[in-house]
N, C-alpha and C positions, 0 to 999 in steps of 0.2 A: 267201507261204503257208508255214506250217511243215510239216515232215515229220511224219507221224503216229508216235506211239510204238508200236513193234511188240513183241509178246509171242509168243515161240515157245511154242506150246501142245502139250505132250506129255502126253496123258491117261494112257497106260500101260495097266494091266490091272486087272481086278476093281474094287475100291473106288476106285482112282485115277480112274476115269472119273467116278464120282459126286462125288468130292471136287473135281475140277477144274471140273466143271459148276457146283457150288455156289460155288466160289471166284470164278469168272468173274462170277456174278450179284452177289456181294457187292462185288467190285472195281469192276464197272461202275456199280453204284448209288452207291458212294462217290465215284467220279470225277465222276459226273453231279451229285451233291449239292454237290461242291466247285467245280462249274463248269469242270471240266477238259476236256481234249480227249478225244474218243472213242478208245479203244485199238483197235489193229488186231491181231487174233490170227492167227498163222500156224500152222495145224495141221501137226503132224509125227507120223507114225505110228511107234510104237515099242512094244516090249514082248514078252512071251512069246507072246501071241496072234499078233502079226505074225511072230515067229520060227517058230512052228508052220506058218504059211501060206506063208512065203517062204524060210525059212532065214536071214533077216537079222533082227537085233534092233532095227534102226532103218532106216527107209526110205532108199533111195538119195538122197544129197544132204541128208539130214536133219541130220546134224551140222553141215554148212556153213551151212544155213539157220538153225539154232539160234544159231550164232555171229554171224550177221548181225543178229539181233534185238537190241533194247535190253535185253530180259530174257527169262528162261525160266520158264514155269510148268509144273512137272513133277509128274505124279501118281505113284502107286505103280506100280512096274515089277517084273514077274516073278511067277511062280507056282511054288510049291514043287516041282511035278512036272515042270517044264520045265527041262532042263539042256542045256548044250553037250555035244558028244561026249566031251569030257574030264571031264565030271561037274560042271563049274562052272556057276553061275547065269549067265544072260544079264545084262549090266551096261552098257548104253549110257550110263546116267547117270554111271557112273564114268569112262568115256572122255571124256564131255563135261567133267567136272570137271578131268581131267588136261589135255585139249586147250586149254581156255580159262582155266586157272589159277583155277578157282572154288574157294572155300574154305568157303563157308557153305551149308548146306542148311536154309533157314528153314522151319520147320513150323508 
């Protein structure tokens, strides 16, 4: 039996949630039409909303789980009014890029 293909699903904030929901529907339909294996989505909570609730911009263990997945589906992250104490935007997506040597954000 083959291991399922895993997709770390980070919906993010605002329109990111709608975009990732629509993207999953399209990807799942394409995989089904091609006769491919069902994808296993691994939800990871991250974004400005999570930061406001918890003080963390990505849930504990989220970066590691994203790295364990075969791919990452990332929605828009951040809200203009939500900043770190030093005034910078929250940026878990940039840490993921640095940590795992990712070089392309395909839109």
